[in-house]
VODOKE-100598 format. One record per atom (N, C-alpha, C): y, x negated, z; residue in one letter. Coordinates in steps of 0.05 Angstrom, whole numbers, plus 5000, padded with zeros to 4 digits. Atoms other than C-alpha are relative to their C-alpha. Example, Ala and Ser with C-alpha at 12.3 -4.5 7.8 and 13.67 -1.06 7.14 Angstrom:
% residues 2
497649825000a491047545156a502449825000a497650164999s497947275143s502250155014s
This chain:
% residues 563
502450034984m114690042729m500550105028m499949914972t113490392795t497649885014t502250144985l109390002847l499750115028l500749914974l105890262909l498549785014l501150224985k104389722960k498550105025k501649914977f098789823011f499949785021f499950194979v099589483078v498350105024v501849944978d094289473133d501349905026d498750084975d096589453206d498949745010d501250254990e091788883221e500149774980e500350215019w090988503156w502549954983w497650025017g097788613123g499450114972g500449895027p097988733047p497149984991p502850005009v091288943020v499750104971v500249915028g093089202950g502550124990g497749875013s097889522902s499150164976s500349855025f097990052848f502750004986f497549965014n103190052794n499550164975n500149835024w104590522736w502049904980w498250105021f107390252671f498750084973f501049895025a106790542601a499949794978a500450155025t103790102547t497150024992t502849985010h097590172504h498549745006h501850244998g091789702518g498949934973g500950065028t091489502445t501149734991t499450275008s093588772447s497749884985s502450085014m086388642427m499550204977m500249825022s085688932357s497150104997s502649885004r079789332330r498049804988r501950215010t076888692300t498749855023t501150134976n075588442371n497250125006n502749904993s068088482387s499249935028s500650084972l068588242459l500850235019l499249814979i068688702520i502449885014i497550104989s075688642548s501550225014s498249814986g080388972598g502750004987g497550025015d085988812548d502249925019d497850114984n092988702576n500150115028n500149894973k092089162636k498049855017k502050154985g085788802657g500949725006g498950274996a089088122647a502050005023a497949984979a094988332690a498850035028a501349954974a090388582746a498749745010a501250254992r086487932746r502049805009r497950194993f092787512747f501250065027f498749934974m095687892806m498149975023m501950044978e089387902848e499649715006e500350284995d088587162838d502649885012d497550104988w095987042853w500150075030w499949934971f095387422919f498049835016f502050174986e089087042938e501149725004e498950274997q092586392925q502250005022q497949994979n098586602968n498850035027n501349964974s093886833023s498849755010s501050264992h090986133023h502249795004h497650164995q098085863031q500249764981q499550205020i098085472966i502850054988i497249975007k105385362949k500549944971k499250045028y108385432880y502949944997y497150075001h115485222898h501650244990h498449775007g117885932889g499550104971g500449925027r114986002818r497650194999r502349845008v110386532789v499449924972v500650105026d107086192731d497450114990d502449875011g102086572688g497949794993g502050205007d098785912669d498749875025d500950134976e097885692741e498650215018e501549804985l092686182765l498449855022l501250134977p089286042832p497149904994p502750115002r083085612835r499149935028r501250064973r078385492893r499049725002r501050285000i076984772875i502349815007i498050194992s080984242911s499149724991s500750275008n081083492898n498249885022n501850084979i074983362940i499249714998i500850285004i073482682910i502449844990i497550125010p080582392906p499749714992p500350295007d078181672903d499149974971d501150035027l074881822836l501950114978l498449865019l080282232803l501649814982l498550185016n084181632779n498349784987n501850195012n077981262756n498350154979n501249855022h076181562689h497249904994h502650125006h070481082677h497950095019h501949924980q067181262742q499250304997q500649715004l067782012728l498150034977l501849995023l064381902660l497249925008l502650084991e058681542694e498650225016e501149784984i057782112743i499150234981i500749785018a057882632687a497549934983a502250085017a052882232646a497350045015a502549974985a047782322702a499050294999a500849725000f047583072690f499850104971f500549905027s044483262623s499650305001s500549715001s043383982601s497250065012s502649934989t037784342637t498650204982t501649815015r032184722603r500450285012r499949734990g032485472609g497750055020g502149964980k028685702670k500350295011k500049734988a026786352705a501950015023a498049964978a031986622753a499750285011a499949734989t032987212798t502650144992t497549855006k038087762785k502249915019k498050074979f041587542849f501349734994f498950275004s042586832823s502650014985s497549975013s048087072777s502250115019s498149884981t051387492830t501049805021t499350194979s051286942882s501949784990s498250215011r054986472834r502750124991r497549875008r060486972821r502349875015r497950164988v066986602835v501350145023v498449864979r070787122874r498350115022r501749904979s064887422912s499049785018s501250214984s062386752935s502049885021s498050114982f068986582969f501450225017f498749774986r070587272997r499249995030r500649984971q071187343072q498950275006q501549754995a066287863096a501650205017a498649824981d070888133151d502850064992d497349965009k077188153110k500150184975k499949835024p079088703059p500749834976p499450155025h079088442987h502450134988h497549905012f085988512955f499450124973f500549865025v085789022898v502750074988v497549945014s091389072847s499350164975s500649825023a090989662798a502550024983a497949975020f095289662735f499450264985f500749735009c095190402720c501650074975c498849915025q096890752655q502050235007q498049784996s102791232648s500350144973s499549855025n105991612590n500349804977n500050225020c103991092537c499850094971c500649895026g103291552477g501249864976g498750135023d108291192432d500949725008d499150264991v108790522468v497949794992v501850205010s105689922433s500649735013s499650274989p104589232464p500649804977p499550185022n105388942394n503050014993n497149964998v112788842405v501649864978v498550135021l114588412345l500550184976l499649825022g114189012299g497650024982g502249955018a109689252243a500649874972a499650155025f108688832180f497650044981f502149975020c104688872115c498549744999c501650254999i098888382116i499849884972i500150125027d099388282040d502649864993d497450125008t106788122034t501549875023t498650114977g108987962105g502650155005g497549854997l114788462097l499650235020l500249774982p116289022147p498850244986p501249765011c112289662136c502250214995c498249775004d115590302110d500450135027d499349924973f119190562171f499050285006f500749724994n117791312164n497050065000n502849935003h110491292145h498149775008h501650234992s108090602169s497949934979s501850075022t105190432101t501149764985t499350225018c105289852052c499250074972c500649915027g105790071980g498450265001g501449754997g103390752003g497449995015g502550034987k097390472040k500349945030k499850054971n096690522116n498349775009n501950204991e090890022118e501349725002e498750275001l095689432106l502149965021l497850024981c100689582161c498949965029c501050074973y099289232228y502349915017y498150094981g103389122290g499349715009g500450274991r104388412315r500849975029r499550054972g103888212387g501749745004g498250234996p108287672419p498649734996p501450255005g102787142409g499049984972g501050005027y101687302336y499949724988y502249845008p097187112302p497650005019p502250024980d092886982365d500150245018d500049764984e091187652396e499249955029e500650074972f088287312458f502649915014f497550094989e095086992469e501950245004e498449764997s098587662457s499150165025s501149864977t093987982509t500949865026t499250154976r095587422559r503050045005r497149974997i103187482547i500750275011i499349734991i103488232555i498950055028i501049984973g098988202616g501749855020g498450174982d103187642645d502750135006d497549874995r109588042636r499750225020r500549794980q106688632674q499549885027q500650144975f103988162727f502549905014f497550114989r110787832737r501750225012r498449784989k114388492745k498850125024k501449894976a109088752793a500449825024a499550194978v109888122836v502850045011v497249974992d117388212836d500350265017d499849754985l116788942859l498449985026l501750034977f111188762908f501549855022f498650174980e115388232943e502650135010e497549874992k121688672945k499650275012k500549734991a118389312967a500850045029a499049954973t121989593028t499850295008t500049714993e121990353023e497250085008e502649914990k116390643065k499650304993k500749725004l112891283045l499550135027l500449854975a113091793100a499950304994a500249715005g111192523104g497150084994g502749885004k105392953081k498549864978k501850085022v099392753040v498550264992v501149745008d097093342999d499649994970d500549995029s094793542929s499450294992s500849755013r093594132882r498749934974r501650055024h088594172825h499350274988h500849765013a086994692773a498949934972a501050015028y082894772709y501450224984y498649815017l086495122652l498949994972l500949995027d084295352584d502449974982d497650055016f089495032539f499850114972f500349895027s086795362476s501350284998s498949735001n089996032495n501850065024n498249964978l095595952545l502650144991l497449885005e101696402546e502149835013e497950184991v107995982553v502750134995v497349905003t115096212565t501849774993t498350225010v119995792525v502850124994v497349915007p127595832513p500050094971p499749895027k129496242452k502749914988k497550075013q134696022401q501950235002q498049794997g141096402414g500150125028g500049914972g139396512488g497550165006g502349854991g134096842529g497549834998g502650145002s126696672526s498050174985s502149865014e120396862490e497349895009e502650094992v112996822504v498449924974v501650105022v108796392457v497349925010v502750084991k101696142458k499349734989k501250245010t098095492453t497750084981t502049955020c092595422400c497449875006c502450174999p085395212395p500549734988p499550285008a085094462385a499749964970a500250085029a086294162316a501349734997a498950265007m087693472287m501350024973m498550005025g092893372232g499349774982g500550215020f092792942170f501149735010f498850254990g097292422204g498349865020g501850124981f091892312256f498249804986f501850185015a087292002203a501349754990a498650245008a092691512184a500049785021a500050194979g091991172251g502849915007g497450114992t097590742279t500149714992t499850295006t100190042270t498449835019t501950154982d095789842329d497150024989d502649975012g089790082289g500250204977g499749825023p090990362219p497450154993p502249845009g086590892189g498949904973g501250085026a083490902119a500850204979a499649835023f083791222051f503050044995f497249975008d090391532029d501650175020d498549854979f092591852095f502549845008f497650144990k099591692122k501250175022k498649864979q103591862183q502450154988q497849845009g108892392176g499350204978g500949815021d104692822129d499950285012d499949724991d106493552141d499150204978d500949835022k103393812076k497050004997k502950035004g096293552072g499449934971g500950095026n092193362012n497850194990n502049815009p088093841968p497249905001p502850114999f082093371963f498950015028f501050024972w081593262038w499850285012w500349734990k082694002051k497350124990k502649915010l076594132007l497749885017l502050134983v072593622047v499950135028v499949874973r075093942112r498650275000r501149735000d072894632090d496949995000d502950034998l065694372084l499150005029l500750014971l065894272160l500950265013l499049764988k070294852182k502750074987k497549905012t075695252145t501650145021t498349874980p081395422193p501050274989p499049745008g083596152191g503150015000g497149985002k090696392178k501350005028k498949994973k091896522252k500349715011k500050274990q090095802269q502049834984q498150155016i094195522211i502950065009i497349924992d100295922232d500749905028d499650094973c099395732305c500649705001c499650295000q098994982290q502349914983q497950075018y104694992240y502249845015y500350105027p107794522216p497749804996p502250185003k101394122227k498150094978k502149935018p096894132166p497349915012p502550054985i089894182196i498049844983i502150155012l084993642177l497350065012l502549934986l079693782230l500750225021l499649774982d079494462265d498149985024d501950084979t076094142325t499650225022t500349804979g077494712374g498250234993g501749785009e073395192332e497449894988e502550125008m067694702317m498349965024m501549974975k062094812367k497249874999k502750125003q055894442341q500149704998q502149904981p052194092372p501350085027p498449894978y057594212425y502949984992y497249995006d065094292428d501049734990d499050255011w068593762385w502649915015w497650074984a074693782431a500050165026a499949854975p075893972503p502150224998p498049784999s079494632516s500850055029s499449964972i078994692592i500749735012i499050264991l083194132622l500850015029l499250014971p084393902694p502949905002p497350094992l091493852720l500149965030l500050074971q092893522787q502649885007q497650134988i098893342829i499349915028i500650134974i098192872888i502649925013i497650084985r103592782941r499349815022r500250194978v104092172985v502849965010v497250024991g110492263025g501950084978g498149945020q116192232976q499249914972q501150075026l111692002919l498350224989l501749805013a108792512871a498749884975a501550115022i103292302822i499050244983i500949795018l102092752762l497749894983l502450095014s094992662736s499750174974s500049865025v095092842662v497649914983v502550075016p088892872616p500649924971p499450085027g092092552556g502349804999g497950205004e097392082527e502650134993e497349905004f104492332536f501749794986f498150185012t109792022493t502249945021t497850074981t115891692526t501750245007t498249774995m120392302518m498550245012m501649784988a114892802534a499649955030a500450074972g113392432598g502650025016g497449984986r120792392616r500750295007r499449724995r121593142608r498250125022r501849904979l115493282651l500849905027l499250114974r117692812706r502650135010r497549884992d124793092706d499650295010d500549724993a122193812710a498750025028a501449994974i117593672769i501749895022i498250104980r122693252805r502050215009r498149794994a127593832801a498650215018a501449804984v122294312829v499749905029v500450114973l120693852888l502549985016l497550024986v127893722906v501150275007v498849734995n130094452899n498450155021n501749854981e124194712939e500049885028e500250134974a124694202995a502349795002a497750184999k131693912997k500149845026k499950144974k131593753071k497849805004k502350184997e124693453068e500249744985e499850245017f126092973012f502749875000f497250105000n133592893020n500749884973n499450095027g133892812944g498549764991g501350255007n129392202946n497050064993n502749945010v123192362904v499349814977v501050175022h119191882861h497750154986h502149865015v115092212806v498949804979v501350175020v110091812765v497850164986v502149885016i105292012710i497649815000i502550155002a098091772716a498750104974a501049915026g095891802643g497049974997g502950015007l088991922614l498350045024l501449964975t086492212679t498150245000t502049794996n080192612693n498550094975n501349965026t078792762620t502049914979t498250105021y081792592552y500350224979y499449795020s085193082505s502249914980s498250115021q088892632456q502949975010q497150064995y096592622455y501650265007y498249784993i102293052481i502849904992i497350075010t108993022443t502050225007t497949804998t115593382448t499850194976t500049815022f116793982403f501249874975f498750145022e121393552360e498149794987e501950205010e116192992354e497750134985e502249865013y110893492336y500750084971y499149925027e114993732276e499949774980e500050245018v115293022248v497249944990v502850045007q107592982248q499349714994q501150265000r106792242258r497350015015r502650014988y100292012289y499850165026y500049874974e102092262359e500250304998e499749715004g104392942335g497650134987g502549905013a098293022290a497750005019a502150024980s093992852351s500650175024s499449814979t097293372396t498450254995t502149815007l091493852399l500850294999l499849714995f094094512423f502650124989f497749885014g100094622378g502749915010g497350104994p107594532382p501050055028p499149934972h108294842452h498249875021h501750134981t103294372485t501549895024t498450114978l108594012526l501250225018l498949784984a111894662547a497950125018a502249904983a105094892573a499549825023a500350194978y104294262614y502250035021y497849984981i111194322644i499850265016i500349744987q109995062660q497949995022q502249994982e103294952693e500349795023e499450194979f105394322731f502150115019f498049884983t111394702757t498750195020t501549824982k106595222786k498649845022k501450174981l102494672819l501949885020l498150134983a108594322847a501250205020a498949794983t111394972875t497950085022t502149944980a104695132909a499749785020a500250234982l104394432937l502150005021l497750014982i111294472969i499850245020i500049764983k110295182996k497450025016k502549994985g103295033022g498250234991g501649785011q100195572978q497649904985q502450085015p093195542948p500450054970p500049955029t091995522873t497250094992t502549915010q086595852833q498649764986q501450245012p081195342812p499950024969p500149975029g080995632741g497149994990g502750015012p075095642692p498849725001p501350254998q069995092700q499449894972q500750115026p069094612641p497049994997p502950005005p062194602608p498749745009p501650234992d056894132635d498449914976d501350095025l054693722574l498149775005l501650244994l050493192610l497350014986l502649975012d043993472582d500150014970d499849975029k046693512511k501149754986k498850245012q049292812500q498249884979q501350135022i047492472435i500749714999i499550285001s046691722431s498849894974s500950135025l046191332366l499449705005l500550284993l045190672403l497049955003l502950054999t038190412390t499349835024t500850164976p034390132450p499249724992p500950275004v032689402457v496950014999v503050005003v025489312431v498949765015v500950244987m024488592452m501849774993m498550245006d027687902454d497949774996d501850235006a024587252428a501749754995a498850265007t026186512418t498249864981t501850165017p023586002368p497849875016p502250144987l017085652383l500949755015l499350244984g017885142439g502850025013g497349974989v024685422460v499850225022v499949804978k025985792526k502750145000k497549864996f031186312542f501749835019f498250164984g037185942569g500249714991g499850275011d035885302530d502649974985d497550065015v042084972501v499349984970v500350025029s042585072426s502049804988s498050195008s049084682416s501549915025s499050104974d051284242474d502849894998d497550154998v057783952497v499549714991v500550285009p058483262463p499649825024p500650194979a055682692505a502549845007a497850164991n060682292547n502750114993n497549865009s066182802534s502050005022s497749974982t072982802565t501950214987t498249795010f077583412557f502550015017f497549974987k084783532574k500650305004k499249724995r087884172601r501250124974r499149875025g089184662544g498049984978g502050035021q083184432503q497750205005q502249824999m077084852488m497349855002m502850114997v069984682512v498150224992v501849805011t064285032477t497149905003t502950054999a056785072488a498650264992a501549765008s051585552458s497249985011s502649984987f045085782488f498250204985f501949795009w038786142465w500050225021w499549784982s039786822495s498450254994s501349745004a037587552498a502150215001a498049785001c040988222490c501350055027c498649954974p046288322545p499550285011p500549724990r044389062549r497550025017r502450004983n037888862584n500950025030n498849994973d042188762647d503049944997d497250045003l049688852648l501349815020l499150204980m050188352705m502350125018m498049884982t054188842748t500249845026t499450174977e057388442804e499149714995e500850275006g054687822769g501649894976g498650125022t056587392709t498149904979t501550125022f053887192641f500749714996f499050275006a058086562637a501349895025a499050134976l060086052690l500849724993l499250285000v063885402694v499849905029v500350114973e061884972754e501349735002e498650254993f065384392787f498249845019f501750174983l061583802817l501549925025l498750074975l063283742890l499349725010l501050264991g059283112901g497050015002g502950005001g052082892899g499050164977g500949815021d048583442861d500850295007d499149734991t052484022892t502250104981t498249885019w055984472842w501350265012w498649764990a061185002860a501050174977a499049835021p062985612817p503149984998p497150025003a070085522788a501150224983a499049785018y070886032731y497550154991y502249835011d066486622710d501150194979d499149835023d066787162657d502050215008d497849844992d071987532698d502749854996d497650165005d076886972682d500950024971d498949975027f081487042622f499549764983f500350255015c080286322602c497149964990c502850045006l072686412594l499050234982l500949795019r069486782535r496949974996r502949995005f062186992527f499650164975f500349885026i060387132455i497050014992i502849975006w053487412439w499650104971w500549915028s050587502369s497149964993s502650045013r044187572329r500449904972r499850095028p042887222262p499950234981p500149765016s041287912234s499650245018s500149764984k041388632258k497250055012k502749944991f033788682264f498549765012f501350244989s032487992291s499650035030s500550014971t029387892360t501349765013t498850244989r032887232368r503150035002r497149984997s039987152393s501149755014s498650234987k044986632417k502450105015k497549954985a050686632467a501849754998a498150225001i056786202455i501950045024i498149984977i060986052517i502349814994i497650165005e068085812506e501850005025e498350034977w072485542562w502649864991w497450125004r079885432549r501049905026r499450134973i081584942605i502850075008i497349924991p087485232645p501649755009p498350214990q093384802664q499649955030q500450024971s091484922737s497349875007s502750114994a084384632730a500249735013a500050264986a083084062778a498549794984a501550225013p080883392749p497349975013p502650044989g073583252757g497850044980g502349965016v066583362730v499250295000v500749725003y064584042703y497550034982y502149935019r058884392667r500250314995r500049715007i057785072633i497250115004i502649884995r052185542654r500050284987r500449745011h049286172623h497850155015h502049834987f045586742658f499550244981f500749775017g041887312623g497450125008g502649874995a035887762621a498750074973a501549955025s030587822567s498050235004s501949785000k025988402549k497549924984k502550065014s018688292531s499150244984s501049795016l014788702481l498850235017l501149804982m011489062540m502150145016m497849864987g018289262566g501049885026g499150124974s018888802627s502549844995s497450155001i025588472642i499749755017i500050264985g025987742663g502749874998g497350144999h032287372684h499649704995h500150285006f033886672662f502849875004f497550154997a039186122670a499649734986a500050265013g041085482634g502749875003g497450134997s046584962636s500449784979s499350215019s050184482589s500049735015s499650264987r050983742601r502849995013r497550024986a056683532646a502149864983a497850125014f063483322621f502449965020f497850074983v070083062650v502550154991v497349895005v076783422655v502049825014v498050174988v082882992667v502750134997v
């Protein structure tokens, strides 16, 4: 992990960016909730950690992923040791009927915005991606779901079937726990680097950018026996191993990783879409082509061909913005090549001290980039390397040109512009027609309440469900669908946790695909850091009438006690 710490002359630390390679696939494809996965969890943990430190809340030197910062203090200390009195207070607050609300009502209750100081920069921690092509967060290995035995090593199959081979995260079988653990590990390392950061970046701030047509690039590569030769990249194509998927998300049918021959049946199916020519087959060899995406143009290009390459320099730090997923070794070779260029071209300026990071999946997406050797094996990553076996060599060659121009202060040609497809986009997502509730029920009414006179302990789950409406009516940008509030005293409630918190889940569903009715289940796993007291769960949303108007609503569960 490489971390860049931002320090303001007046306010001190205001943020950090770090680059670390791991896929955001702790949440499997069966997950139906919107999630930032392990990267998003890590960012939330670190921003909350910094806010807690900035409020001088001491942790006795510990960084504990379970002890995330809270804005609720023990405001009613005389009651905290009196469980009976807390229950009496909670009993006074039953669930409220759903009622009309403004869009701002959700935003104003957002936990972090409501406590933000207007004149102080908000701390931002970015957990950036790097060369993650072959790095899985499911670190326990891949196992067959039918037998529990390890998958076949070379092809990631179980009895010849890829569908049964899944990777296991460190919290297996709970993928939420796996996401938390992997996010927590990144968070802890980032904190360690953040607190130990001493080297200051100094020098020029500059960049170079170019568009390149990767479907037909001439690349000079070393030749066996000495010397060099000029080869070409190919129009994009996906191999049979691509359809096998990976242990983070297996494919279907009889595809398998490591297939360098192909299957006659699927080749027949492929030919119904587009039959690759001999030139394309030879260029992509040893990849057996399943989808000739680079030569499929209807209704528009099936794969990008014009890609953006960018190098950014901040003092002795160079950031390589790549439009795809480099594997570990491919990324290492690219970094080493560019580091050598920067040091050789500006020895006095850098004094040998250059940091090169890869910012992965940047500006556009063009699948994977493997080494020449990995490409020949044709596992998922090699089969998903679009532009043939010399794709990595092309990247190294073109980034070398950008790095040289950057150091010498020379301009670069902008290159061909990518096509503008904004007016050609196809959407298969049906619009929301209308929302409705049963007779006598309002949007925001509680459907299933927290049990009366409830007491919960830290680590337990609290659940309430509400009559709701489609979340696509209003995405609640800067607001929240779910909220946990803490009773400050009297009838004053303070926001404690919202749907930006890892411990709170908002689950929306309809009884059937074509139903106008829907419900929202809100689950709160009480953190170990939660203050004792009286809480309640609230839901915000927006409904659409048959005439197309949007109305906002809110509702709340009955109060309960946390001890």
